[in-house]
N, C-alpha and C positions, 0 to 999 in steps of 0.2 A: 215458359218465358226464357229467352236466351240472355245470358249475361256474360260479360267479359271480366274475368278476375286475373289480375297480373300477379306474377311471382312476388313473394312478400319482401317488403323492406323491413329488416330486423333491427331492433333497438334495445339497448340495455339500460338507457337512461334518457332523460329529457333532451339532452344535447343531440341525441341521434334521432329524435322523432321527426317525421316528415314536416316540412314547412308548408305554408299555404293555409287555405281556409276551408278545405273540404271537410264536411261533417264526418265524425267518427262514431262507430257503433261497436262497443266492446263485447267480446265473447268471454264469458266467465263460466267456470265449472270445475268440478273435481277432476283430478287426473283420471284418465281412462273413461271419461263420460262421452267421448266421441266428438270433440271439437274439431279435430282435423278431418274426420269423416264428414262432419257437417259442412265444412268449407268445400271439400271436394264434391259433395253432393250438390251444393248450390252451383258450383262451377260446371257440373257434369263432366268432371275430369278426375282421374284417379290419383294424380300426383302433384296437384298444385300445393297441397299441404302434406307434409311428411307424416305418415302414420307409423308409429312404432309399436312393437309388441310389448315394449317395456314402458310402463307409465312414467310420467315426469320428464319426458324428453324435451318438451318446449321450455327453453330457458331464457327466452327473450319475448318482448312484445313484437308480434309479427303483424305488420300493416299490409293488408291486401286491398289494393285499389280496385274498385268495382265500377265499370262503365265510365271511368274518369269522373264520377260524381260523388263518390264517398269512399271511406275506408271501413272495412271490417277489420277489427283489431283482435287478434287471438292472444290471450294472456296465458302465462304458465298456469297449469292446473293447481288447485289448492288441495290440501289434505293428503299429499303423498308423503307418508311417514318415513320412507327410506331416504329421502333427500337429506343431506347434511343440514344441521341446524343453521349454520351460517348462510347456506344457500337459501333456505326457506326464509330467513330474516331478510336477505337481500331482495328476494322475489316479493315479499310482503311490502317492503318499503317502496320498491319500484311501482307496485300496483296501487298502493295507497296514494303515492305522489300523483300518479296518472289520474286516479279517480277524483282526487280533491282539487287538482290544479290544471287539468287539461281543458282549455277553453273549447276545443273542437269536439269534445265528447258530447253526444246528443242523447244516447240511449244505451242501456246495457241489456244484453241477451244472456240470461242466466240459464245454463243448460243443466238439467238433472237427468238421471237415468230412470226411464219410465218403468223399468222392471222392479224398482225398489222405492220405498218411501224416501222423500228428501232426507239427507243426512243432517246431523247437527251443524256441520260446516255450511251446508246449503241454507239452512234456516238462519244461521248467523250472518251469512253474506246478504241474504234478502233483507234482514233487519238493518244491517249496515247501510244498504242502499236506500231503504225507506227513511232511516234516521237522517241521512244527508240529502234527502229529497232528490235522489238521482233516479230518473224514470227507468223502469226495466220491465221486461217481458220474460216469462219463464217458458222454456222450450224443453219438453220431455223427449229425450232421444231414445233410439232403439225401439220405437213403437211397433215395428214389424214383428217383434217377439211376443206381442200381445194379441189375444183374440178381440173381436169387435166389442164384446161385452166388457172385457177388462179395460179397454181404452177409456170408456166413460168413467169407470171406477177410478182409474189412475188419475184422470183429470181432477176428480173430486178430492182424491187423497192429497194430491199436490196442493190444490187450493186450500184445503183444510190445514195442512202442515205449515203453509206459509200465510196463514190467515192474518197475522199481525203485520204482514208486509203489504205494500201497495203496488203489487204487480198489476199491470193493466190487463193481463190475459194469461192463459196457459195454452200453449200449442203443442200438439203431438207431432213428432218428426221421425222419419226413418231415412237414414242414408242408403239403406239397402233397397227399398222399393219407392223412394221419393215421396212418401207420405208427408204432407205438410210443406213441401218445397215451394209450390206456387203461392200458397197462403203466406208463408214467411216472406217471400220476395215482395209480394204486394204490400205487406206491412212495412218492410224495410224501405221501399221507395216512397211510401206514404210518410214515414218518419223523416226521410230525407227532404221531401218537399216542404214539410212543416218546420224544418230545422232553421 
């Protein structure tokens, strides 16, 4: 499926968020989980989202307009211990304000690393979303690093780890070999149609 993703509109607070009524789909995950690679793989471009060798580079909410129909919103990664406490607090406040107050938010995509069980931060985020009745889907990235047998096991592990949460599905994804790209895009446009 071909999609057109525009360069991001960057915002540090609500005053800078895009105006209008396009539905928004938030990408959440730990630093270095592969959110930028995820966006680039969806776009089939290498440089729409900046990929850093150093975790914690995203310091704004980045709004990527997709096919003039919706926004994918890339949030700063959580759990990056090297970020200054004041910066982490500012990111946390910005993200909480967005999650609790943004009328255009329709769905959250929670990215976890398929090579490892979900972290405590991942579980806490899933429980936060569940508690506040924010619909979300879990996407396990870096699936190309797993054999076929391990992929089914990883899905079960993620589902078990997040069992208290109300994720509607767990999808496997690889930016390297495009595993899960078409499935995710179909779901994204289905969410958009139902928004």
